[in-house]
N, C-alpha and C positions, 0 to 999 in steps of 0.2 A: 553577309559580307563574303563568306565562302562556305563551301560544303564539300565533304569527303565521304566517299563510300569505302568502308574498310571490310575486306573479305574475310572469310574464315581462316585464310592463311596469314592474316595480319597486314597484307599489302593495301595501301591507301590509294584510291583513285579520285582525283579532284573532279568535282562536278561544276557545271555552269550555274552560278547562283541566280541567273536571270531566267532560267528555265524551270518548269515544274519538276519536283522531285520524282525520281522513278519509284516504282513500287518495290515491295520486298523481293530480295533475290537470295534465296537460300539462307545461309547463316550470316550474311553480311549485315552491317549496321552503319549508322550515319553519324557524322559530326557536323553540326550546323552552328555557325557563328554569326551573331547579329550585332548590329550597331544600334544601341538604344537611343542615340541622338537622332536617328531617323524615325519620324513619326509613324512610318508604316510598320515598324518592327513590333510594336505592342500588340496590335490586332492579330498579326500573324502568330506570335507566340501564344496568344490566348486560344488559338484554334488548333494548336498542335495536339494530336491524339496521344493518349497514354500518360499525360502529365497531371498530377493532382493539382487542385486549386492552390494549395500552399506553395507548390513548386513554381507555378506560374507567377504567383505573387513575388516569390524570391527573384525570379528572372526579370520582371518588369518593375520591381520596387525601387525606391530611391537608394542612393549610395550612402548608407549610414554606418553599418558595422559588419564585421565578419560573423558568419554563422555556418553551421553544418548540421543538416537535419537528415535523418534516415528513416525510410519506411521499407517495407518488404520488397517492393519493386521499384523504388525510386530513392535516389540520394540527391539532395539539392542544397543550395546555400550560396554564400558569398565569401570569397577569399581575397586576400591582398595580393597585389602584383605591382611591380615597378612600371612606371610609364615609359613610353617610347615616342620619340619625335623624329624629324628628318635627320637629325644628327646622331641618332642612336639612343642608347639607354639613358634615362634620366633618373634623378634621385627622388622624384615625386612618387608617393605611394597612391595607387589607384585600386579600384575594386573590380573583380571579375565575378559575374553572376553565372550560375550554372545549374543544370539539372540533368541527371543521367539515369537512364533506364537500360534494360537489357537490349533495347533496339537502338540505342545511341546516346550521344552526348549533345546537349544544347547549351551553348555558352553565349554570353552577351556582355557588352561593355558600353560605357558612354564616351570614354576617351581611349586613345590607342594604348595598348598594353604590350609589354615585352614578351612575356612567357608564351602567350597564345600565338603570337607572330613567329617566335622561334620554333614552337612546336609545328606550326604550319610548314615552315621551311624544312624541318626535319622529315615530315611526311612526304613532302615533294621530293626530297633527296633519296627516298626509298626506305626510310626507317619503318620497321614493322611494329605494330601494337597488337597484342593478343586479345585484348578485351577492352570494354569501356573503362573499367577501373584502371587498366594499364595506361590508357590514353590520359586519364585525369592525373595519374601519378607522374606521367611524363611532364605535364604542364607544371605541377608542383615542383618537380625536380628543376625545371628551367627557372622557376621563381627563385629557388634556393641558389642556383648557379649565378643568377644576376646579382643577388644580394652578396654572394661571396666575392664576385668581381668588384662590386662597389666597395665592400669592406677592405679589399686589398688596395684599391686605389686610395681610399681614405687613409690607410696605414702608411702608404708611401708619402702622401702629402704631409701627414703628421711627422714623419721622419725628417722631412725637409724643414718643417717649421721648428722642430726641436733643435736641429742644428743651428738655425738662425738665432733661436733664443739663447742657446749656449754661447754663441758668438756675440751676444748682446746686440743683435740687429732686430729690433722689435718695432718695425715701422707700422705694419698693418696686420699683424698676426692675430691680434685680439679679436677683430671682427671675423676673420676666417675661422678661428677656433670656435667662435659662437655658432657659425653656420654648421660646422662639422658636428658640434655637440647636439644641435637641434636635429640634424639628420639622423644621428645614432639613436636619439630618443624616439623619433618616429619609427625607425626600423625596429627597435626593441619592442615598442608597443604592438606593432603588427605581428612580429614573429611570436611574441608571447601569446597573443590571441590565437594565431593559427596553430601553434603547438598545442595549446589547450584543447582546441577543437579536435585534433587528431587523437589526442589522448582519450577524450571522451568517446570518440568513434571506436577506438581500440577496445574499449570496455564492452562493446556490444557483443552479444552472443552470435556465433557464426550462423546459426539457423535463422536469425532474425533478418538476414539479407540474402538476396539472390546471389549465387556464386559469381556472376559476372560483375557484381557491384562491390565485392569484398576488396577493400583497399588494404595495402600493406601499411596500415597506419603506424605500426610500431617503427618501421624503418623511416618513414617520413618524419615522425615526431622526434626520433633520435637525431636525424640530420638537422632539423630545425633547431633542436636544442643546442647542438654544437655551434650553429651559426649565431644563435642568440648569445652564447657565451663570448664569441668573438666580438659581437657588436657591443656587449657590455664592457669588455676590456677596452675597446676603442673609446667608449663614452667616458670611462674612468680616466683613460689616458688624456683625453681632451680636457677633462676637468683639472687634472694635475698640471698640464701645460698652461692652462689659464691661471692657475694659482701661482705657478712659477713666474709667469709673465707679470701678474699683478705684484708679486714680490719685487721683481726687478724695477717695475715702474715706481713702486713705493720707495725703494731704496734710492732711485735717481731723484725723486722728489725731495727726499730727506737731505740728500747731498746739496741740492740747489738751495733748500731752505737754510742749511747750515752756512753755506757760502754767503747767502744774503744776510743772515744774522751777524756773521763776523764783520762784513762790510758796514752794516748799520752800527754795530758797537764801536768800530774804529772811527767812525765819523761823528760819534756823539761828543767826545771832548773838543774837537775843532769847532763843532757847532756851538758848544757852550762858550768857548773862548771868543768866537766871532760875536756872540751875543753880548759879552762883556765889553768888547772893544767898540761895539756899535752903540753904546749908551752915550747920549749927548749930555754928559755931566762934567762939571769942573773938576779938575784934579786927576783926570784920566791919564794914565801912564802913556808916554810916547806921543801925547796929543800934539806937542810942538816939535817933535823930533823929525829930522829928515829921513831917518831910517825906520820910522814907526811901523809903516806897512810891512816891510820885510821882517821886522821883529815879530809882528803878529803872525806872519806866515810861518816863521821858524818855530814859534811856540806851538802853533797848531799841528805842524808836521811832527814835532817831537812828542806831543801828547798822543797822536795816533800810533807812533812807533812804540811808545811805552805801553799802550794798551795791547798792541799786537804781541809784544814781548811777553806780557803777562799771560795772554791767551795761549801762546806757545808753551810757556812754562807750566801752565795747568793742563796742557794736552788737549785743548779745546779746538785746535785748528786741524787736527787729524781727520781725514775723511772716514 
């Protein structure tokens, strides 16, 4: 999809991806980025020189899980990144495949990613990178920046939802909180995995890696750890807001059931009286009276009023 030649001064020069790659030029190195959705990418990646078979497998393999493997002259694996579409950053977690040697970084993806595209724009703007490891760290930093922006946006939306919940305006917030909670769970899962990879990488002895491939894993894992704590806090906050919303909905349901129960109890005596007056038996009171109907109505209303007075006296009508 694109190619850069980075000189010994750290300045990146974009190359035409449709033309053959130039040969070695002093201490310069390359960044090659491929689209795995293109069937031509697999055969090209398998013919790149200097990559171990396991690194090639990591580049062309399926999107399954994150991994970070290190050999003396090659570091390769798969890391998480946020997606990108025509509207910009998305909340979807996607995977970036990579392999880096002293001579360059090879990266690949199946769907558009945010961090690599942001890094590409940074190189176009003149940002310098001193080594292959520095370029990879820049990509990871952009991954962290995107998650940080996303967490800030989620926090602002949760603030608005919390205000509406406190104002008892709970129209559609339950579904939105469910979406936020699912997003934070996915981000936490990927951040925890990525942080674990860098911590294991940090434990490697310096002599086990070429100097150009030594990542500042401690700094990266520390930043990812801070982000993970923020995401954890957002996840807990979403759960608490869901609990508060559920409590409000349960309270509203209880109030409705209480009102329905009071109305039902108040209509029980009139129903009983109507049943008595509806019996076709001899000797029924008011059967021959001109005011019999209204007498029954008055008795029914008085019975409801007496029941309501008893309920109020017992304190059962309070919300």
